[in-house]
N, CA, C and O of each residue as an XYZ file, in Angstrom:
724
protein
N       7.682    -18.416     45.135
C       6.666    -17.519     44.502
C       5.417    -17.422     45.091
O       4.583    -18.327     45.112
N       5.315    -16.511     45.485
C       3.639    -16.308     46.327
C       2.584    -15.937     45.306
O       2.939    -15.768     44.139
N       1.662    -15.835     45.559
C       0.507    -15.417     44.575
C       0.725    -13.971     44.228
O       0.800    -13.107     45.102
N       0.821    -13.732     43.013
C       0.841    -12.349     42.608
C      -0.190    -11.864     41.791
O      -0.640    -12.549     40.873
N      -0.590    -10.767     42.042
C      -1.787    -10.222     41.389
C      -1.323     -9.358     40.073
O      -0.629     -8.352     40.217
N      -1.691     -9.750     38.962
C      -1.365     -9.269     37.607
C      -2.781     -8.600     37.308
O      -3.845     -9.128     37.633
N      -2.678     -7.444     36.688
C      -3.861     -6.844     36.091
C      -3.668     -6.595     34.613
O      -2.538     -6.403     34.164
N      -4.622     -6.592     33.931
C      -4.768     -6.453     32.389
C      -5.702     -5.601     32.169
O      -6.634     -5.554     32.971
N      -5.678     -4.759     31.080
C      -6.915     -4.034     30.573
C      -8.026     -4.752     30.329
O      -8.046     -5.720     29.569
N      -9.052     -4.297     30.990
C     -10.297     -4.972     30.773
C     -11.446     -4.084     30.868
O     -11.596     -3.267     31.776
N     -12.269     -4.273     29.881
C     -13.429     -3.435     29.994
C     -14.634     -4.160     30.473
O     -14.796     -5.345     30.179
N     -15.586     -3.424     31.285
C     -16.646     -4.251     31.625
C     -17.538     -4.602     30.494
O     -17.486     -4.088     29.377
N     -18.367     -5.532     30.889
C     -19.395     -5.873     29.713
C     -20.427     -4.484     29.466
O     -20.988     -4.268     28.392
N     -20.543     -3.659     30.606
C     -21.437     -2.693     30.371
C     -21.138     -1.721     29.261
O     -21.974     -1.278     28.473
N     -19.712     -1.406     29.291
C     -19.333     -0.319     28.350
C     -18.346     -0.820     27.131
O     -17.709     -0.088     26.374
N     -18.383     -2.205     27.137
C     -17.622     -2.833     26.048
C     -18.419     -2.738     24.571
O     -19.645     -2.769     24.471
N     -17.624     -2.635     23.614
C     -18.183     -2.626     22.329
C     -18.481     -4.168     21.949
O     -17.958     -5.074     22.600
N     -19.243     -4.391     20.992
C     -19.528     -5.844     20.724
C     -18.242     -6.692     20.329
O     -17.506     -6.329     19.412
N     -18.047     -7.680     20.968
C     -16.832     -8.395     20.646
C     -16.651     -8.701     19.234
O     -17.550     -9.278     18.622
N     -15.361     -8.298     18.563
C     -15.155     -8.793     17.153
C     -15.426     -7.535     16.132
O     -15.051     -7.468     14.961
N     -16.144     -6.591     16.844
C     -16.395     -5.351     15.972
C     -15.351     -4.128     16.202
O     -15.130     -3.439     15.207
N     -14.793     -3.841     17.211
C     -13.950     -3.007     17.503
C     -14.388     -1.509     17.239
O     -13.544     -0.618     17.143
N     -15.545     -1.306     17.144
C     -16.235     -0.234     16.686
C     -16.406      0.005     15.022
O     -16.829      1.027     14.482
N     -16.099     -0.839     14.578
C     -16.260     -0.919     12.913
C     -17.666     -1.084     12.646
O     -18.333     -1.770     13.419
N     -18.250     -0.479     11.539
C     -19.586     -0.427     11.298
C     -19.486     -1.776     10.290
O     -18.900     -1.641      9.216
N     -20.066     -3.067     10.653
C     -19.953     -4.094     10.090
C     -20.761     -4.115      8.792
O     -20.448     -4.834      7.843
N     -21.730     -3.362      8.793
C     -22.559     -3.387      7.322
C     -21.918     -2.771      6.457
O     -21.822     -3.310      5.355
N     -21.282     -1.455      6.677
C     -20.441     -0.886      5.796
C     -19.339     -1.433      5.490
O     -18.840     -0.990      4.455
N     -18.692     -2.351      6.087
C     -17.476     -3.015      5.843
C     -17.900     -4.113      4.919
O     -17.228     -4.410      3.931
N     -19.010     -4.712      5.237
C     -19.539     -5.905      4.184
C     -19.922     -5.340      2.828
O     -19.611     -5.931      1.794
N     -20.691     -4.040      2.831
C     -20.942     -3.248      1.814
C     -19.624     -3.140      0.851
O     -19.594     -3.494     -0.327
N     -18.685     -2.652      1.497
C     -17.417     -2.436      0.954
C     -16.800     -3.559      0.170
O     -16.473     -3.483     -1.015
N     -16.675     -4.606      0.944
C     -16.188     -5.954      0.386
C     -17.096     -6.380     -0.775
O     -16.620     -6.806     -1.828
N     -18.342     -6.264     -0.573
C     -19.240     -6.814     -1.660
C     -18.998     -6.040     -3.066
O     -18.960     -6.632     -4.144
N     -18.840     -4.649     -2.912
C     -18.699     -3.667     -3.902
C     -17.414     -4.356     -4.615
O     -17.469     -4.953     -5.690
N     -16.188     -4.159     -3.787
C     -15.106     -4.602     -4.331
C     -14.963     -5.784     -5.075
O     -14.276     -5.802     -6.097
N     -15.674     -6.973     -4.564
C     -15.922     -8.156     -5.298
C     -16.653     -8.078     -6.669
O     -16.372     -8.804     -7.623
N     -17.546     -7.197     -6.668
C     -18.347     -7.117     -7.829
C     -17.826     -6.211     -8.656
O     -18.277     -6.262     -9.800
N     -16.968     -5.346     -8.426
C     -16.389     -4.361     -9.459
C     -14.800     -4.528     -9.777
O     -14.220     -3.889    -10.655
N     -14.203     -5.470     -8.939
C     -12.949     -5.546     -9.164
C     -12.410     -6.230    -10.493
O     -13.091     -7.168    -10.908
N     -11.324     -5.897    -11.184
C     -10.861     -6.666    -12.366
C      -9.440     -6.991    -12.015
O      -8.916     -6.455    -11.038
N      -8.745     -7.914    -12.829
C      -7.321     -7.920    -12.704
C      -6.470     -6.933    -13.571
O      -5.556     -7.379    -14.265
N      -6.775     -5.521    -13.538
C      -5.916     -4.786    -14.165
C      -5.596     -3.554    -13.130
O      -6.140     -3.434    -12.032
N      -4.703     -2.737    -13.628
C      -4.241     -1.670    -12.746
C      -5.345     -0.543    -12.480
O      -5.972     -0.016    -13.399
N      -5.505     -0.252    -11.230
C      -6.585      0.658    -10.877
C      -7.774      0.208    -10.267
O      -8.300      0.743     -9.292
N      -8.309     -1.091    -11.044
C      -9.449     -1.889    -10.567
C      -9.107     -3.197    -10.089
O      -9.931     -4.086    -10.305
N      -8.041     -3.488     -9.474
C      -7.731     -4.846     -8.728
C      -8.419     -4.902     -7.354
O      -8.612     -3.845     -6.754
N      -8.752     -5.925     -6.891
C      -9.539     -5.916     -5.543
C      -9.126     -5.227     -4.529
O      -9.980     -4.683     -3.829
N      -7.582     -5.066     -4.171
C      -7.467     -4.293     -3.079
C      -7.392     -2.857     -3.431
O      -7.490     -2.177     -2.410
N      -7.257     -2.169     -4.477
C      -7.634     -0.775     -4.932
C      -9.071     -0.460     -4.652
O      -9.388      0.626     -4.166
N     -10.074     -1.523     -4.991
C     -11.377     -1.248     -4.961
C     -11.946     -1.195     -3.385
O     -12.771     -0.436     -2.876
N     -11.108     -2.403     -2.767
C     -11.459     -2.504     -1.312
C     -11.347     -1.216     -0.535
O     -12.152     -0.733      0.261
N     -10.089     -0.728     -0.965
C      -9.669      0.639     -0.294
C     -10.225      1.942     -0.564
O     -10.107      2.968      0.106
N     -11.024      1.701     -1.944
C     -11.766      2.863     -2.589
C     -10.954      3.896     -2.932
O     -11.269      5.053     -2.652
N      -9.758      3.574     -3.613
C      -8.853      4.539     -4.123
C      -9.213      5.211     -5.509
O      -9.680      4.587     -6.462
N      -8.995      6.280     -5.500
C      -9.242      7.038     -6.742
C      -7.754      7.470     -7.117
O      -7.030      8.146     -6.387
N      -7.420      6.978     -8.359
C      -5.996      7.081     -8.953
C      -6.293      7.968    -10.071
O      -7.355      7.959    -10.694
N      -5.231      8.787    -10.308
C      -5.304     10.046    -11.307
C      -3.805     10.325    -11.716
O      -2.860     10.164    -10.943
N      -3.708     10.718    -12.893
C      -2.342     10.941    -13.223
C      -2.063     12.374    -13.723
O      -2.995     12.975    -14.259
N      -0.957     12.928    -13.604
C      -0.413     14.232    -14.182
C       0.523     13.764    -15.183
O       1.670     13.521    -14.809
N       0.175     13.583    -16.533
C       0.914     13.117    -17.637
C       2.032     14.231    -18.031
O       3.080     13.878    -18.571
N       1.789     15.442    -17.768
C       2.729     16.430    -18.216
C       4.169     16.392    -17.194
O       5.305     16.641    -17.598
N       3.823     16.047    -15.896
C       4.935     15.963    -15.002
C       5.080     14.527    -14.619
O       5.928     14.364    -13.742
N       4.495     13.454    -15.027
C       4.741     12.153    -14.994
C       4.561     11.795    -13.529
O       5.443     11.196    -12.915
N       3.447     12.155    -12.990
C       3.167     11.854    -11.529
C       1.788     11.121    -11.344
O       0.884     11.197    -12.177
N       1.713     10.409    -10.182
C       0.452      9.877     -9.914
C      -0.101     10.350     -8.546
O       0.636     10.704     -7.626
N      -1.476     10.328     -8.479
C      -2.053     10.677     -7.287
C      -3.108      9.734     -6.903
O      -3.848      9.193     -7.725
N      -3.159      9.561     -5.711
C      -4.099      8.434     -4.945
C      -4.925      9.078     -4.123
O      -4.314      9.820     -3.354
N      -6.122      9.078     -3.986
C      -6.947      9.429     -2.865
C      -7.442      8.337     -2.071
O      -7.999      7.422     -2.678
N      -7.339      8.274     -0.857
C      -7.587      7.222      0.143
C      -8.766      7.878      0.956
O      -8.546      8.862      1.663
N      -9.962      7.346      0.853
C     -11.092      7.761      1.985
C     -10.647      7.233      3.252
O      -9.963      6.212      3.195
N     -10.893      7.716      4.358
C     -10.748      7.042      5.640
C     -11.993      6.239      5.877
O     -13.087      6.590      5.435
N     -11.805      5.178      6.569
C     -12.666      4.154      6.946
C     -12.212      3.376      8.239
O     -11.088      2.889      8.366
N     -13.162      3.317      9.136
C     -12.728      2.849     10.588
C     -12.022      1.556     10.296
O     -10.923      1.480     10.846
N     -12.326      0.661      9.668
C     -11.643     -0.730      9.452
C     -10.327     -0.661      8.679
O      -9.759     -1.681      8.288
N      -9.801      0.733      8.443
C      -8.545      0.702      7.991
C      -7.632      1.342      9.172
O      -6.479      1.690      8.918
N      -8.102      1.466     10.278
C      -7.280      2.094     11.330
C      -6.890      1.113     12.360
O      -7.397     -0.001     12.487
N      -5.871      1.657     13.145
C      -5.231      0.827     14.214
C      -6.209      1.213     15.508
O      -7.197      1.946     15.472
N      -5.633      0.483     16.712
C      -6.524      0.668     17.861
C      -6.489      2.266     18.423
O      -7.261      2.695     19.280
N      -5.632      2.902     17.886
C      -5.583      4.430     18.256
C      -6.578      5.398     17.474
O      -6.828      6.568     17.761
N      -7.055      4.692     16.488
C      -7.897      5.321     15.560
C      -7.310      6.107     14.371
O      -8.022      6.800     13.645
N      -5.931      5.966     14.198
C      -5.283      6.486     12.949
C      -5.150      5.492     11.918
O      -5.114      4.312     12.267
N      -5.064      5.818     10.593
C      -4.935      4.909      9.568
C      -3.737      3.912      9.945
O      -2.784      4.410     10.545
N      -3.714      2.858      9.712
C      -2.718      1.714     10.071
C      -1.626      2.195      9.145
O      -1.799      2.865      8.127
N      -0.307      1.699      9.707
C       0.875      1.951      8.919
C       0.937      0.943      7.738
O       1.409      1.272      6.649
N       0.493     -0.172      7.966
C       0.403     -1.201      6.932
C      -0.435     -0.721      5.610
O      -0.054     -1.000      4.473
N      -1.627      0.038      5.890
C      -2.559      0.548      4.935
C      -1.665      1.751      4.099
O      -1.590      1.830      2.873
N      -1.092      2.549      4.962
C      -0.351      3.674      4.223
C       0.924      3.084      3.466
O       1.289      3.562      2.392
N       1.498      2.156      4.006
C       2.632      1.460      3.129
C       1.971      0.931      1.890
O       2.685      1.002      0.890
N       0.799      0.427      1.722
C       0.274     -0.304      0.673
C       0.125      0.852     -0.404
O       0.561      0.715     -1.548
N      -0.554      2.059      0.060
C      -0.936      3.004     -0.897
C       0.130      3.747     -1.375
O       0.087      4.224     -2.509
N       1.184      3.918     -0.563
C       2.521      4.350     -1.081
C       2.900      3.268     -2.186
O       3.029      3.650     -3.349
N       3.049      2.160     -1.913
C       3.416      1.230     -2.941
C       2.652      1.031     -4.234
O       3.213      0.878     -5.319
N       1.175      1.044     -4.036
C       0.496      1.298     -5.041
C       0.770      2.504     -6.057
O       0.758      2.413     -7.284
N       0.974      3.450     -5.433
C       1.278      4.828     -6.211
C       2.499      4.859     -7.083
O       2.568      5.501     -8.131
N       3.620      3.994     -6.494
C       4.618      3.743     -7.324
C       4.541      2.710     -8.364
O       5.106      2.931     -9.435
N       3.899      1.594     -8.175
C       3.621      0.851     -8.969
C       2.751      1.208    -10.269
O       3.009      0.725    -11.372
N       1.709      2.089    -10.037
C       0.777      2.486    -11.019
C       1.814      3.562    -11.881
O       1.784      3.553    -13.111
N       2.554      4.308    -11.275
C       3.433      5.248    -11.768
C       4.463      4.477    -12.835
O       4.585      4.862    -13.998
N       5.080      3.504    -12.362
C       5.907      2.694    -13.374
C       5.138      2.070    -14.615
O       5.606      2.012    -15.752
N       3.856      1.601    -14.217
C       3.204      0.874    -15.153
C       2.622      1.919    -16.250
O       2.575      1.591    -17.435
N       2.196      3.148    -15.820
C       1.653      4.138    -16.740
C       2.893      4.822    -17.508
O       2.601      5.169    -18.652
N       3.999      5.041    -17.176
C       4.986      5.624    -17.772
C       6.121      4.956    -18.400
O       6.664      5.375    -19.422
N       6.491      3.828    -17.718
C       7.480      3.010    -18.117
C       7.184      1.588    -18.690
O       7.311      1.289    -19.877
N       6.800      0.800    -17.754
C       6.361     -0.638    -17.947
C       5.946     -1.091    -16.612
O       6.091     -0.376    -15.620
N       5.494     -2.129    -16.575
C       5.057     -2.968    -15.559
C       6.309     -3.267    -14.654
O       7.324     -3.579    -15.277
N       6.390     -3.225    -13.429
C       7.529     -3.352    -12.652
C       7.194     -3.969    -11.374
O       6.032     -3.870    -10.982
N       8.134     -4.651    -10.609
C       7.780     -5.213     -9.044
C       8.738     -4.507     -8.138
O       9.889     -4.181     -8.427
N       8.177     -4.333     -7.118
C       9.078     -3.667     -6.120
C      10.218     -4.767     -5.440
O      10.013     -5.869     -4.932
N      11.359     -4.093     -5.620
C      12.410     -4.594     -4.999
C      12.824     -4.285     -3.706
O      13.371     -5.132     -3.001
N      12.609     -3.132     -3.330
C      12.720     -2.534     -1.944
C      11.962     -1.224     -1.684
O      11.846     -0.335     -2.527
N      11.487     -1.187     -0.515
C      10.824      0.182     -0.190
C      11.285      0.670      1.306
O      11.249     -0.048      2.305
N      11.659      1.832      1.268
C      11.987      2.445      2.530
C      10.934      3.597      2.926
O      10.614      4.442      2.090
N      10.425      3.599      4.185
C       9.446      4.418      4.800
C       9.904      5.205      5.932
O      10.754      4.819      6.735
N       9.226      6.472      5.968
C       9.217      7.169      7.217
C       7.697      7.620      7.537
O       7.001      7.944      6.574
N       7.185      7.655      8.743
C       6.066      8.093      9.080
C       6.198      9.183      9.966
O       6.946      9.093     10.940
N       5.449     10.358      9.693
C       5.702     11.694     10.362
C       4.554     11.886     11.493
O       4.730     12.234     12.661
N       3.378     11.582     10.870
C       2.286     11.927     11.796
C       1.110     11.036     11.517
O       0.933     10.522     10.413
N       0.186     10.837     12.703
C      -0.974      9.980     12.214
C      -2.006     10.527     11.390
O      -2.158     11.748     11.356
N      -2.746      9.747     10.708
C      -3.698     10.067      9.753
C      -5.059      9.866     10.284
O      -5.297      8.707     10.624
N      -5.990     10.710     10.432
C      -7.313     10.405     11.055
C      -8.262     10.903     10.358
O      -9.287     11.331     10.890
N      -8.034     10.923      8.915
C      -9.051     11.219      7.924
C      -8.601     10.845      6.470
O      -7.683     10.047      6.278
N      -9.303     11.470      5.434
C      -8.895     10.951      4.094
C      -7.457     11.681      3.824
O      -7.051     12.733      4.319
N      -6.921     10.966      3.055
C      -5.428     11.304      2.707
C      -5.401     10.966      1.002
O      -6.183     10.397      0.241
N      -4.157     11.589      0.854
C      -3.740     11.651     -0.786
C      -2.315     11.322     -0.823
O      -1.542     11.803      0.006
N      -1.915     10.488     -1.787
C      -0.477     10.168     -2.065
C      -0.001     10.548     -3.421
O      -0.655     10.290     -4.432
N       1.183     11.183     -3.435
C       1.722     11.439     -4.738
C       2.960     10.882     -4.909
O       3.885     11.012     -4.108
N       3.009     10.147     -6.126
C       4.294      9.565     -6.552
C       4.896     10.068     -7.881
O       4.250     10.440     -8.861
N       6.312     10.019     -7.749
C       7.006     10.701     -8.749
C       8.189      9.906     -8.954
O       8.695      9.338     -7.987
N       8.774      9.783    -10.311
C      10.071      8.998    -10.628
C      11.138      9.938    -10.267
O      11.125     11.157    -10.438
N      12.142      9.159     -9.703
C      13.344      9.875     -9.345
C      14.296      9.574    -10.380
O      14.960     10.463    -10.914
N      14.403      8.214    -10.724
C      15.475      7.951    -11.866
C      14.933      6.591    -12.762
O      15.229      5.443    -12.431
N      14.263      6.855    -13.709
C      13.743      5.842    -14.512
C      14.633      5.144    -15.440
O      14.732      5.414    -16.637
N      15.327      4.156    -14.766
C      16.311      3.312    -15.457
C      15.719      2.295    -16.450
O      14.518      2.025    -16.491
N      16.732      1.711    -17.310
C      16.202      0.691    -18.194
C      15.737     -0.595    -17.594
O      14.783     -1.224    -18.053
N      16.574     -1.043    -16.352
C      16.194     -2.039    -15.633
C      15.576     -1.814    -14.155
O      14.549     -2.331    -13.715
N      16.341     -1.030    -13.578
C      15.722     -0.544    -12.230
C      15.341      0.907    -12.131
O      16.021      1.800    -12.637
N      14.076      1.139    -11.369
C      13.566      2.463    -11.512
C      13.578      2.860     -9.894
O      13.306      2.068     -8.991
N      13.920      4.141     -9.736
C      13.820      4.698     -8.261
C      12.559      5.649     -8.409
O      12.348      6.382     -9.374
N      11.829      5.522     -7.384
C      10.765      6.478     -7.085
C      10.715      6.968     -5.726
O      11.493      6.658     -4.824
N       9.729      7.763     -5.655
C       9.255      8.316     -4.170
C       7.965      8.643     -4.347
O       7.454      9.037     -5.395
N       7.242      8.407     -2.897
C       5.794      8.646     -2.931
C       5.567      9.322     -1.569
O       6.189      8.864     -0.611
N       4.907     10.153     -1.423
C       4.498     11.138     -0.406
C       2.958     11.067     -0.082
O       2.100     11.250     -0.945
N       2.696     10.797      1.180
C       1.340     10.900      1.674
C       1.116     12.043      2.580
O       1.827     12.305      3.550
N      -0.083     12.806      2.134
C      -0.506     13.809      2.934
C      -1.792     13.745      3.647
O      -2.693     13.090      3.122
N      -2.000     14.328      4.759
C      -3.099     14.193      5.583
C      -4.150     15.246      4.969
O      -3.838     16.025      4.068
N      -5.442     15.188      5.558
C      -6.609     16.042      5.083
C      -6.233     17.604      5.207
O      -6.769     18.495      4.547
N      -5.173     17.790      6.209
C      -4.783     19.232      6.201
C      -3.582     19.538      5.313
O      -3.051     20.635      5.486
N      -3.109     18.772      4.444
C      -2.080     18.894      3.662
C      -0.722     18.921      3.988
O       0.164     19.516      3.375
N      -0.592     18.062      5.253
C       0.549     17.890      5.905
C       1.269     16.738      5.726
O       0.641     15.688      5.865
N       2.516     16.674      5.432
C       3.183     15.466      5.146
C       3.070     14.367      6.253
O       3.453     14.570      7.405
N       2.525     13.206      5.836
C       2.317     12.356      6.870
C       3.185     11.033      6.628
O       3.213     10.299      7.616
N       3.791     10.649      5.682
C       4.499      9.448      5.247
C       5.343      9.688      4.098
O       5.007     10.476      3.214
N       6.400      9.055      4.076
C       7.309      9.387      2.801
C       7.951      7.888      2.423
O       8.442      7.196      3.314
N       7.915      7.518      1.266
C       8.873      6.285      0.842
C       9.425      6.474     -0.402
O       8.942      7.147     -1.312
N      10.492      5.834     -0.409
C      11.283      5.669     -1.537
C      11.233      4.155     -2.054
O      11.104      3.234     -1.249
N      11.336      3.948     -3.359
C      11.404      2.532     -3.680
C      12.250      2.418     -4.828
O      12.643      3.370     -5.502
N      12.545      1.057     -5.046
C      13.455      0.650     -6.207
C      12.698     -0.469     -6.703
O      12.371     -1.391     -5.955
N      12.323     -0.430     -8.254
C      11.517     -1.247     -8.748
C      12.320     -1.812     -9.911
O      13.149     -1.132    -10.515
N      12.010     -3.241    -10.238
C      12.514     -3.931    -11.438
C      11.418     -4.009    -12.590
O      10.310     -4.534    -12.476
N      11.909     -3.420    -13.657
C      10.830     -3.549    -14.796
C      10.878     -4.738    -15.313
O      11.932     -5.342    -15.511
N       9.621     -5.219    -15.602
C       9.453     -6.523    -16.203
C       9.936     -6.679    -17.587
O      10.296     -7.787    -17.984
N       9.971     -5.505    -18.441
C      10.395     -5.565    -19.753
C      11.646     -5.458    -19.902
O      12.001     -5.358    -21.076
N      12.614     -5.440    -18.971
C      13.916     -5.364    -18.939
C      14.476     -6.674    -19.585
O      14.165     -7.729    -19.032
N      15.208     -6.715    -20.609
C      15.729     -7.904    -21.220
C      16.815     -8.571    -20.269
O      17.346     -7.942    -19.353
N      17.090     -9.856    -20.555
C      18.158    -10.649    -19.706
C      19.513     -9.632    -19.885
O      19.788     -9.001    -20.906
N      20.259     -9.646    -18.651
C      21.533     -8.924    -18.552
C      22.488     -9.496    -19.628
O      22.432    -10.688    -19.931
N      23.340     -8.666    -20.186
C      24.178     -8.983    -21.090
C      25.481     -9.502    -20.279
O      25.574     -9.034    -19.145
N      26.461    -10.362    -20.668
C      27.570    -10.767    -19.896
C      27.243    -11.470    -18.704
O      28.169    -11.757    -17.945
N      25.918    -11.838    -18.373
C      25.615    -12.644    -17.319
C      25.537    -14.198    -17.619
O      24.665    -14.575    -18.401
N      26.336    -15.059    -17.088
C      26.097    -16.382    -17.427
C      25.048    -17.068    -17.080
O      24.461    -16.896    -16.012
N      24.683    -18.006    -18.057
C      23.261    -18.706    -17.940
C      23.487    -19.611    -16.982
O      24.489    -20.319    -17.082
N      22.591    -19.761    -15.864
C      22.709    -20.735    -14.821
C      22.657    -22.189    -15.365
O      21.924    -22.478    -16.311
N      23.380    -23.014    -14.799
C      23.415    -24.443    -15.326
C      21.897    -25.053    -15.116
O      21.133    -24.707    -14.215
N      21.633    -25.991    -16.091
C      20.457    -26.687    -15.877
C      20.635    -27.952    -15.131
O      21.805    -28.315    -15.005
N      19.768    -28.656    -14.640
C      19.947    -29.913    -13.947
C      20.731    -30.893    -14.609
O      21.639    -31.445    -13.986
N      20.477    -31.203    -15.886
C      21.156    -32.190    -16.699
C      22.537    -31.726    -17.231
O      23.146    -32.519    -17.950
N      23.087    -30.537    -16.953
C      24.290    -29.953    -17.424
C      25.537    -30.794    -16.825
O      25.600    -30.947    -15.606
N      26.399    -31.269    -17.561
C      27.520    -31.922    -17.159
C      27.306    -33.500    -17.186
O      28.225    -34.308    -17.055
N      25.787    -33.871    -17.398
C      25.883    -35.349    -17.598
C      25.964    -35.656    -19.065
O      25.597    -34.935    -19.993
N      26.594    -37.044    -19.126
C      26.607    -37.500    -20.692
C      25.900    -38.843    -20.753
O      25.767    -39.423    -21.831
């Protein structure tokens, strides 16, 4: 093995952004975090993550739908400058959770499937709707649209209602002491 020259992407210190900021307005991010800490509560719509993302959550009671508006912020983007897929997944999940809570009961995500269609580089909105509101399992969908009203991501989810009673006919699991005399 001889000496091999490998290259990596490197930006000279002349044109590099300050290390650790990635072009993010640090003061704006600190202000967003401080605001989220000061205004969050452990309730739907006002929990820390919803406040950090600066979500606006509204409901269409007639059609049993939820709408979430997500403003764009640099700290939510990936290195390409578009909204990070994890942020999109989070907002889609929040829309379905709020939908369950508002129209059925509090529920937890069992599974969620997603499709991404295009990058989002500005504010977006997410619409959630019930597909099948079962007594135990709830099936929902959520769609995220970019600022030009184009479908950017789609998710379906299955949620377990926390108000669902124990299943009938299901054997009770044995306790540690069962079978001992």
